[in-house]
Structure formats: structure tokens, C-alpha cells
MOPAC internal coordinates of N, CA, C and O (Angstrom, degrees):
PM7 1SCF
backbone

  N    0.0000 0     0.00 0     0.00 0    0    0    0
  C    1.4420 1     0.00 0     0.00 0    1    0    0
  C    1.5428 1   110.31 1     0.00 0    2    1    0
  O    1.2310 1   121.25 1   -45.79 1    3    2    1
  N    1.3281 1   115.22 1   134.21 1    3    2    1
  C    1.4499 1   119.75 1   178.14 1    5    3    2
  C    1.5282 1   108.21 1   -69.11 1    6    5    3
  O    1.2310 1   121.35 1   -34.08 1    7    6    5
  N    1.3481 1   115.02 1   145.92 1    7    6    5
  C    1.4414 1   117.91 1   179.49 1    9    7    6
  C    1.5264 1   113.25 1   -83.29 1   10    9    7
  O    1.2310 1   121.32 1   167.76 1   11   10    9
  N    1.3555 1   115.09 1   -12.24 1   11   10    9
  C    1.4615 1   119.97 1   175.09 1   13   11   10
  C    1.5217 1   106.47 1  -136.49 1   14   13   11
  O    1.2310 1   121.20 1   -51.80 1   15   14   13
  N    1.3014 1   115.30 1   128.20 1   15   14   13
  C    1.4750 1   121.28 1   179.02 1   17   15   14
  C    1.5266 1   106.98 1  -114.37 1   18   17   15
  O    1.2310 1   121.17 1   -48.97 1   19   18   17
  N    1.3132 1   115.37 1   131.03 1   19   18   17
  C    1.4669 1   121.59 1   178.26 1   21   19   18
  C    1.5335 1   108.02 1   -99.12 1   22   21   19
  O    1.2310 1   120.50 1   -57.70 1   23   22   21
  N    1.3358 1   116.65 1   122.30 1   23   22   21
  C    1.4581 1   121.73 1   176.53 1   25   23   22
  C    1.5280 1   109.26 1  -104.25 1   26   25   23
  O    1.2310 1   119.50 1     2.96 1   27   26   25
  N    1.2787 1   118.55 1  -177.04 1   27   26   25
  C    1.4499 1   121.64 1  -179.81 1   29   27   26
  C    1.5403 1   114.12 1   -58.69 1   30   29   27
  O    1.2310 1   120.84 1   147.08 1   31   30   29
  N    1.3037 1   115.99 1   -32.92 1   31   30   29
  C    1.4639 1   119.21 1  -176.47 1   33   31   30
  C    1.5204 1   116.29 1  -135.98 1   34   33   31
  O    1.2310 1   120.37 1  -166.06 1   35   34   33
  N    1.3403 1   116.90 1    13.94 1   35   34   33
  C    1.4641 1   119.27 1  -178.82 1   37   35   34
  C    1.5251 1   111.97 1  -162.21 1   38   37   35
  O    1.2310 1   121.33 1     0.12 1   39   38   37
  N    1.2841 1   115.06 1  -179.88 1   39   38   37
  C    1.4623 1   124.84 1   177.86 1   41   39   38
  C    1.5220 1   108.39 1  -123.94 1   42   41   39
  O    1.2310 1   119.77 1   -41.47 1   43   42   41
  N    1.2978 1   118.05 1   138.53 1   43   42   41
  C    1.4499 1   122.06 1   175.65 1   45   43   42
  C    1.5234 1   105.64 1  -116.29 1   46   45   43
  O    1.2310 1   121.21 1   -65.91 1   47   46   45
  N    1.3584 1   115.29 1   114.09 1   47   46   45
  C    1.4655 1   122.31 1  -177.88 1   49   47   46
  C    1.4936 1   109.64 1  -104.38 1   50   49   47
  O    1.2310 1   120.21 1   -48.20 1   51   50   49
  N    1.3157 1   117.21 1   131.80 1   51   50   49
  C    1.4716 1   122.29 1   177.57 1   53   51   50
  C    1.5248 1   108.16 1   -57.08 1   54   53   51
  O    1.2310 1   120.17 1   -51.03 1   55   54   53
  N    1.2973 1   117.28 1   128.97 1   55   54   53
  C    1.4652 1   122.28 1  -178.86 1   57   55   54
  C    1.5106 1   113.35 1   -58.15 1   58   57   55
  O    1.2310 1   120.64 1   151.57 1   59   58   57
  N    1.3249 1   116.39 1   -28.43 1   59   58   57
  C    1.4638 1   121.54 1  -179.50 1   61   59   58
  C    1.5636 1   111.12 1   -60.69 1   62   61   59
  O    1.2310 1   121.06 1   146.03 1   63   62   61
  N    1.3086 1   115.58 1   -33.97 1   63   62   61
  C    1.4873 1   118.81 1   179.20 1   65   63   62
  C    1.5118 1   110.15 1   -61.77 1   66   65   63
  O    1.2310 1   121.37 1   132.61 1   67   66   65
  N    1.3467 1   114.99 1   -47.39 1   67   66   65
  C    1.4549 1   119.86 1  -177.72 1   69   67   66
  C    1.5608 1   110.35 1   -70.32 1   70   69   67
  O    1.2310 1   120.79 1   140.77 1   71   70   69
  N    1.3402 1   116.10 1   -39.23 1   71   70   69
  C    1.4757 1   120.25 1   179.41 1   73   71   70
  C    1.5143 1   110.62 1   -59.75 1   74   73   71
  O    1.2310 1   120.28 1   135.14 1   75   74   73
  N    1.3328 1   117.08 1   -44.86 1   75   74   73
  C    1.4705 1   120.13 1   179.36 1   77   75   74
  C    1.4929 1   112.17 1   -65.74 1   78   77   75
  O    1.2310 1   119.99 1   135.63 1   79   78   77
  N    1.3435 1   117.63 1   -44.37 1   79   78   77
  C    1.4681 1   121.08 1  -177.81 1   81   79   78
  C    1.5178 1   113.43 1   -63.76 1   82   81   79
  O    1.2310 1   120.28 1   142.27 1   83   82   81
  N    1.3245 1   117.07 1   -37.73 1   83   82   81
  C    1.4193 1   122.26 1  -175.14 1   85   83   82
  C    1.5515 1   113.55 1  -102.01 1   86   85   83
  O    1.2310 1   120.84 1  -174.16 1   87   86   85
  N    1.3501 1   115.99 1     5.84 1   87   86   85
  C    1.4529 1   121.98 1   178.60 1   89   87   86
  C    1.5434 1   110.85 1    55.27 1   90   89   87
  O    1.2310 1   121.32 1  -130.02 1   91   90   89
  N    1.3409 1   115.08 1    49.98 1   91   90   89
  C    1.4643 1   121.95 1   178.41 1   93   91   90
  C    1.5148 1   108.90 1  -129.05 1   94   93   91
  O    1.2310 1   120.33 1   -18.74 1   95   94   93
  N    1.3310 1   116.97 1   161.26 1   95   94   93
  C    1.4667 1   118.90 1   173.27 1   97   95   94
  C    1.5190 1   107.75 1   -84.78 1   98   97   95
  O    1.2310 1   119.91 1   -23.85 1   99   98   97
  N    1.3325 1   117.78 1   156.15 1   99   98   97
  C    1.4569 1   120.76 1  -175.67 1  101   99   98
  C    1.5282 1   114.99 1   -54.96 1  102  101   99
  O    1.2310 1   120.10 1   140.65 1  103  102  101
  N    1.3244 1   117.40 1   -39.35 1  103  102  101
  C    1.4722 1   120.47 1   179.85 1  105  103  102
  C    1.5316 1   110.63 1   -62.41 1  106  105  103
  O    1.2310 1   120.43 1   140.75 1  107  106  105
  N    1.3399 1   116.78 1   -39.25 1  107  106  105
  C    1.4614 1   119.31 1   178.54 1  109  107  106
  C    1.5157 1   111.50 1   -68.32 1  110  109  107
  O    1.2310 1   119.57 1   142.94 1  111  110  109
  N    1.3285 1   118.42 1   -37.06 1  111  110  109
  C    1.4539 1   122.04 1   175.69 1  113  111  110
  C    1.5196 1   109.37 1   -59.23 1  114  113  111
  O    1.2310 1   119.75 1   130.97 1  115  114  113
  N    1.3121 1   118.09 1   -49.03 1  115  114  113
  C    1.4639 1   121.68 1   179.86 1  117  115  114
  C    1.5072 1   111.66 1   -58.90 1  118  117  115
  O    1.2310 1   120.32 1   135.45 1  119  118  117
  N    1.3575 1   117.00 1   -44.55 1  119  118  117
  C    1.4656 1   121.92 1  -178.47 1  121  119  118
  C    1.5422 1   110.23 1   -65.48 1  122  121  119
  O    1.2310 1   120.95 1   137.80 1  123  122  121
  N    1.3317 1   115.79 1   -42.20 1  123  122  121
  C    1.4788 1   118.01 1  -178.43 1  125  123  122
  C    1.5117 1   111.72 1   -71.67 1  126  125  123
  O    1.2310 1   119.73 1   149.07 1  127  126  125
  N    1.3149 1   118.11 1   -30.93 1  127  126  125
  C    1.4651 1   120.34 1   174.02 1  129  127  126
  C    1.5265 1   109.45 1   -66.74 1  130  129  127
  O    1.2310 1   119.59 1   136.28 1  131  130  129
  N    1.3157 1   118.39 1   -43.72 1  131  130  129
  C    1.4470 1   122.25 1   179.58 1  133  131  130
  C    1.5166 1   111.13 1   -62.69 1  134  133  131
  O    1.2310 1   120.70 1   146.09 1  135  134  133
  N    1.3403 1   116.26 1   -33.91 1  135  134  133
  C    1.4682 1   121.06 1   179.43 1  137  135  134
  C    1.5108 1   113.11 1   -83.56 1  138  137  135
  O    1.2310 1   120.15 1   177.35 1  139  138  137
  N    1.3411 1   117.33 1    -2.65 1  139  138  137
  C    1.4717 1   120.59 1  -179.67 1  141  139  138
  C    1.5258 1   112.39 1    79.38 1  142  141  139
  O    1.2310 1   119.70 1  -165.93 1  143  142  141
  N    1.3121 1   118.17 1    14.07 1  143  142  141
  C    1.4679 1   121.10 1  -179.89 1  145  143  142
  C    1.5730 1   112.49 1   -86.72 1  146  145  143
  O    1.2310 1   121.10 1   163.98 1  147  146  145
  N    1.3213 1   115.50 1   -16.02 1  147  146  145
  C    1.4464 1   122.20 1   169.12 1  149  147  146
  C    1.5221 1   106.16 1  -117.34 1  150  149  147
  O    1.2310 1   120.37 1   -58.43 1  151  150  149
  N    1.3097 1   116.89 1   121.57 1  151  150  149
  C    1.4574 1   120.76 1  -178.72 1  153  151  150
  C    1.5190 1   108.38 1  -120.93 1  154  153  151
  O    1.2310 1   121.22 1    -8.07 1  155  154  153
  N    1.3029 1   115.28 1   171.93 1  155  154  153
  C    1.4637 1   119.62 1  -177.10 1  157  155  154
  C    1.5418 1   111.06 1  -145.74 1  158  157  155
  O    1.2310 1   123.15 1   -16.99 1  159  158  157
  N    1.3317 1   111.56 1   163.01 1  159  158  157
  C    1.4817 1   120.70 1   177.11 1  161  159  158
  C    1.5141 1   106.41 1  -141.65 1  162  161  159
  O    1.2310 1   120.35 1   -39.50 1  163  162  161
  N    1.3259 1   116.94 1   140.50 1  163  162  161
  C    1.4696 1   122.50 1   177.40 1  165  163  162
  C    1.5355 1   109.46 1  -120.53 1  166  165  163
  O    1.2310 1   121.67 1   -43.81 1  167  166  165
  N    1.3289 1   114.40 1   136.19 1  167  166  165
  C    1.4479 1   119.80 1   176.46 1  169  167  166
  C    1.5347 1   107.79 1  -128.54 1  170  169  167
  O    1.2310 1   120.76 1   -41.36 1  171  170  169
  N    1.3351 1   116.14 1   138.64 1  171  170  169
  C    1.4606 1   122.25 1   179.39 1  173  171  170
  C    1.4895 1   109.54 1  -103.95 1  174  173  171
  O    1.2310 1   120.77 1   -51.73 1  175  174  173
  N    1.3588 1   116.13 1   128.27 1  175  174  173
  C    1.4635 1   121.32 1  -179.19 1  177  175  174
  C    1.5142 1   112.50 1   -64.72 1  178  177  175
  O    1.2310 1   121.83 1   -33.59 1  179  178  177
  N    1.3428 1   114.10 1   146.41 1  179  178  177
  C    1.4962 1   120.27 1   172.04 1  181  179  178
  C    1.4873 1   109.08 1  -128.30 1  182  181  179
  O    1.2310 1   121.29 1   -10.96 1  183  182  181
  N    1.3103 1   115.13 1   169.04 1  183  182  181
  C    1.4718 1   121.54 1  -178.53 1  185  183  182
  C    1.5338 1   112.36 1    52.96 1  186  185  183
  O    1.2310 1   120.16 1    58.71 1  187  186  185
  N    1.3047 1   117.30 1  -121.29 1  187  186  185
  C    1.4649 1   120.57 1  -177.86 1  189  187  186
  C    1.5145 1   112.73 1   -67.14 1  190  189  187
  O    1.2310 1   119.30 1   163.60 1  191  190  189
  N    1.3276 1   118.94 1   -16.40 1  191  190  189
  C    1.4879 1   122.88 1   178.28 1  193  191  190
  C    1.5204 1   110.71 1  -102.18 1  194  193  191
  O    1.2310 1   119.31 1  -167.08 1  195  194  193
  N    1.3213 1   118.93 1    12.92 1  195  194  193
  C    1.4418 1   121.43 1   178.14 1  197  195  194
  C    1.5255 1   109.52 1   -58.47 1  198  197  195
  O    1.2310 1   120.08 1   -43.32 1  199  198  197
  N    1.3412 1   117.45 1   136.68 1  199  198  197
  C    1.4658 1   122.31 1  -177.33 1  201  199  198
  C    1.4996 1   113.91 1    88.94 1  202  201  199
  O    1.2310 1   120.45 1  -176.46 1  203  202  201
  N    1.3210 1   116.75 1     3.54 1  203  202  201
  C    1.4678 1   121.59 1   176.55 1  205  203  202
  C    1.5219 1   109.67 1  -118.14 1  206  205  203
  O    1.2310 1   122.09 1   -21.05 1  207  206  205
  N    1.2979 1   113.61 1   158.95 1  207  206  205
  C    1.4517 1   121.11 1  -179.38 1  209  207  206
  C    1.5254 1   108.44 1  -134.99 1  210  209  207
  O    1.2310 1   120.46 1   -31.92 1  211  210  209
  N    1.3173 1   116.72 1   148.08 1  211  210  209
  C    1.4498 1   121.64 1   175.69 1  213  211  210
  C    1.5067 1   107.87 1  -122.53 1  214  213  211
  O    1.2310 1   119.84 1   -63.07 1  215  214  213
  N    1.3288 1   117.91 1   116.93 1  215  214  213
  C    1.4469 1   123.45 1   177.03 1  217  215  214
  C    1.5103 1   108.62 1  -106.81 1  218  217  215
  O    1.2310 1   120.22 1   -51.58 1  219  218  217
  N    1.3129 1   117.19 1   128.42 1  219  218  217
  C    1.4690 1   120.78 1   179.37 1  221  219  218
  C    1.5283 1   107.53 1  -123.36 1  222  221  219
  O    1.2310 1   120.93 1   -52.56 1  223  222  221
  N    1.3427 1   115.83 1   127.44 1  223  222  221
  C    1.4593 1   122.39 1   178.13 1  225  223  222
  C    1.5094 1   108.36 1  -111.85 1  226  225  223
  O    1.2310 1   120.70 1   -40.07 1  227  226  225
  N    1.3102 1   116.27 1   139.93 1  227  226  225
  C    1.4990 1   122.53 1  -178.59 1  229  227  226
  C    1.5002 1   108.61 1  -119.44 1  230  229  227
  O    1.2310 1   122.22 1   -44.19 1  231  230  229
  N    1.3555 1   113.36 1   135.81 1  231  230  229
  C    1.4626 1   121.17 1   174.64 1  233  231  230
  C    1.5034 1   107.75 1  -149.40 1  234  233  231
  O    1.2310 1   120.48 1   -59.46 1  235  234  233
  N    1.3432 1   116.68 1   120.54 1  235  234  233
  C    1.4457 1   120.77 1  -178.16 1  237  235  234
  C    1.5357 1   109.39 1    57.42 1  238  237  235
  O    1.2310 1   120.57 1    50.82 1  239  238  237
  N    1.3114 1   116.52 1  -129.18 1  239  238  237
  C    1.4774 1   121.22 1   178.95 1  241  239  238
  C    1.5018 1   113.78 1   -85.25 1  242  241  239
  O    1.2310 1   120.13 1   170.63 1  243  242  241
  N    1.3511 1   117.36 1    -9.37 1  243  242  241
  C    1.4452 1   120.72 1  -171.31 1  245  243  242
  C    1.5200 1   113.12 1  -103.93 1  246  245  243
  O    1.2310 1   121.71 1   -22.16 1  247  246  245
  N    1.3408 1   114.34 1   157.84 1  247  246  245
  C    1.4404 1   122.13 1   175.30 1  249  247  246
  C    1.5224 1   109.86 1  -133.36 1  250  249  247
  O    1.2310 1   119.96 1   -32.60 1  251  250  249
  N    1.3038 1   117.68 1   147.40 1  251  250  249
  C    1.4623 1   125.06 1   172.63 1  253  251  250
  C    1.5051 1   107.61 1  -118.16 1  254  253  251
  O    1.2310 1   120.65 1   -52.91 1  255  254  253
  N    1.3471 1   116.37 1   127.09 1  255  254  253
  C    1.4482 1   120.59 1   177.52 1  257  255  254
  C    1.5116 1   110.24 1  -116.84 1  258  257  255
  O    1.2310 1   121.26 1   -50.64 1  259  258  257
  N    1.3398 1   115.19 1   129.36 1  259  258  257
  C    1.4494 1   121.86 1   176.63 1  261  259  258
  C    1.5126 1   108.59 1  -117.74 1  262  261  259
  O    1.2310 1   119.89 1   -50.45 1  263  262  261
  N    1.3223 1   117.81 1   129.55 1  263  262  261
  C    1.4658 1   122.66 1   171.16 1  265  263  262
  C    1.5133 1   107.75 1  -104.76 1  266  265  263
  O    1.2310 1   121.45 1   -52.68 1  267  266  265
  N    1.3521 1   114.83 1   127.32 1  267  266  265
  C    1.4836 1   120.22 1  -173.52 1  269  267  266
  C    1.5092 1   109.48 1  -120.45 1  270  269  267
  O    1.2310 1   121.10 1   -25.84 1  271  270  269
  N    1.3297 1   115.51 1   154.16 1  271  270  269
  C    1.4636 1   120.10 1   169.05 1  273  271  270
  C    1.5166 1   108.29 1   -90.03 1  274  273  271
  O    1.2310 1   120.88 1     0.67 1  275  274  273
  N    1.3111 1   115.91 1  -179.33 1  275  274  273
  C    1.4975 1   120.98 1  -174.84 1  277  275  274
  C    1.5101 1   112.88 1   -64.32 1  278  277  275
  O    1.2310 1   119.39 1   159.87 1  279  278  277
  N    1.3590 1   118.76 1   -20.13 1  279  278  277
  C    1.4750 1   122.27 1   177.08 1  281  279  278
  C    1.5091 1   114.45 1   -92.80 1  282  281  279
  O    1.2310 1   120.30 1  -178.82 1  283  282  281
  N    1.3183 1   117.04 1     1.18 1  283  282  281
  C    1.4525 1   121.98 1   179.40 1  285  283  282
  C    1.5385 1   114.24 1    88.55 1  286  285  283
  O    1.2310 1   120.36 1  -172.68 1  287  286  285
  N    1.3224 1   116.91 1     7.32 1  287  286  285
  C    1.4815 1   118.80 1   175.95 1  289  287  286
  C    1.5060 1   109.72 1   -73.28 1  290  289  287
  O    1.2310 1   120.98 1   -43.08 1  291  290  289
  N    1.3057 1   115.73 1   136.92 1  291  290  289
  C    1.4606 1   121.04 1   179.91 1  293  291  290
  C    1.5395 1   108.87 1   -77.86 1  294  293  291
  O    1.2310 1   120.65 1   -61.02 1  295  294  293
  N    1.3262 1   116.36 1   118.98 1  295  294  293
  C    1.4358 1   122.64 1   179.93 1  297  295  294
  C    1.5397 1   110.17 1   -91.03 1  298  297  295
  O    1.2310 1   120.69 1   145.35 1  299  298  297
  N    1.3163 1   116.28 1   -34.65 1  299  298  297
  C    1.4825 1   120.41 1   176.32 1  301  299  298
  C    1.5047 1   108.29 1  -153.88 1  302  301  299
  O    1.2310 1   122.81 1   -21.71 1  303  302  301
  N    1.3218 1   112.22 1   158.29 1  303  302  301
  C    1.4799 1   119.01 1  -177.66 1  305  303  302
  C    1.5422 1   104.45 1  -148.99 1  306  305  303
  O    1.2310 1   121.46 1   -44.72 1  307  306  305
  N    1.3288 1   114.81 1   135.28 1  307  306  305
  C    1.4634 1   119.46 1   176.24 1  309  307  306
  C    1.5054 1   110.11 1  -149.75 1  310  309  307
  O    1.2310 1   120.86 1   -30.43 1  311  310  309
  N    1.3253 1   115.96 1   149.57 1  311  310  309
  C    1.4612 1   121.83 1   172.91 1  313  311  310
  C    1.5442 1   105.23 1  -115.40 1  314  313  311
  O    1.2310 1   121.54 1   -33.63 1  315  314  313
  N    1.3109 1   114.66 1   146.37 1  315  314  313
  C    1.4753 1   117.56 1  -175.37 1  317  315  314
  C    1.5360 1   110.06 1  -161.65 1  318  317  315
  O    1.2310 1   121.20 1   -15.47 1  319  318  317
  N    1.2968 1   115.32 1   164.53 1  319  318  317
  C    1.4322 1   121.40 1   171.34 1  321  319  318
  C    1.5214 1   107.84 1   -92.29 1  322  321  319
  O    1.2310 1   119.30 1   -64.77 1  323  322  321
  N    1.3155 1   118.95 1   115.23 1  323  322  321
  C    1.4659 1   119.88 1  -177.89 1  325  323  322
  C    1.5434 1   110.77 1   -54.52 1  326  325  323
  O    1.2310 1   121.20 1   -45.22 1  327  326  325
  N    1.2952 1   115.32 1   134.78 1  327  326  325
  C    1.4697 1   120.36 1  -177.33 1  329  327  326
  C    1.5029 1   114.37 1    90.09 1  330  329  327
  O    1.2310 1   120.39 1   164.74 1  331  330  329
  N    1.3259 1   116.85 1   -15.26 1  331  330  329
  C    1.4862 1   119.96 1   177.97 1  333  331  330
  C    1.5189 1   108.10 1   -84.31 1  334  333  331
  O    1.2310 1   120.54 1   -29.25 1  335  334  333
  N    1.2974 1   116.58 1   150.75 1  335  334  333
  C    1.4425 1   120.05 1  -177.09 1  337  335  334
  C    1.5383 1   114.75 1   -85.49 1  338  337  335
  O    1.2310 1   120.86 1   163.53 1  339  338  337
  N    1.3333 1   115.96 1   -16.47 1  339  338  337
  C    1.4648 1   119.79 1  -178.30 1  341  339  338
  C    1.5268 1   110.52 1  -108.21 1  342  341  339
  O    1.2310 1   120.90 1   -47.90 1  343  342  341
  N    1.3186 1   115.89 1   132.10 1  343  342  341
  C    1.4630 1   122.14 1   179.40 1  345  343  342
  C    1.5198 1   108.65 1  -113.40 1  346  345  343
  O    1.2310 1   121.06 1   -24.52 1  347  346  345
  N    1.3076 1   115.58 1   155.48 1  347  346  345
  C    1.4672 1   119.32 1   175.91 1  349  347  346
  C    1.5267 1   107.32 1  -121.50 1  350  349  347
  O    1.2310 1   120.22 1   -42.52 1  351  350  349
  N    1.2960 1   117.19 1   137.48 1  351  350  349
  C    1.4698 1   123.60 1   179.41 1  353  351  350
  C    1.5096 1   107.67 1   -86.95 1  354  353  351
  O    1.2310 1   121.67 1   -34.58 1  355  354  353
  N    1.3450 1   114.42 1   145.42 1  355  354  353
  C    1.4785 1   121.26 1   173.44 1  357  355  354
  C    1.4958 1   108.45 1  -122.02 1  358  357  355
  O    1.2310 1   120.10 1   180.00 1  359  358  357

């Protein structure tokens, strides 16, 4: 099973990805998303990045960024403090 599924108008990300990145259990991730405490942003690649997507999830001080290809395969993944210059890969 792919960990990210691309639909006609959205992305479905396996809750385990977010749980691991934010050190939460899956039920807590779902509850915090429903409460608006975990938010997301989607960007579509253009020019040399055409066919790629960048999904960024925010929780507390931390962010998780996933770069995907057109089939939803994760090309890169990183967690970071927004605004900080150093990122850490997971």
C-alpha cells in the first residue's frame, strides 16, 4: 500500500507518517487534525519540478515536509522548525 494516495482533488497521507514525525500515536494525530491543531499546505511543482508535489504539515513548533512524485511516492521527507536554517531528515 502506498503511504500517500493522490485523488482527483486531494492527498491521503498514511497517519503513521505523521505519527512518527510528530512523536504521537495515530489516534492523537487524527484528533489533533480534527481540532485544527495539525494543519497542512500543498504546493504543486512547476518548470523543472513539474509532476512533483510538496506537502507540509505543521504541529506545534515542528513541520514535516514530504516531496512526492506524480504517483504519490515519497521522494524526500524532512522534519524541521519553520524559520530555522537547519533541517533534519527522517
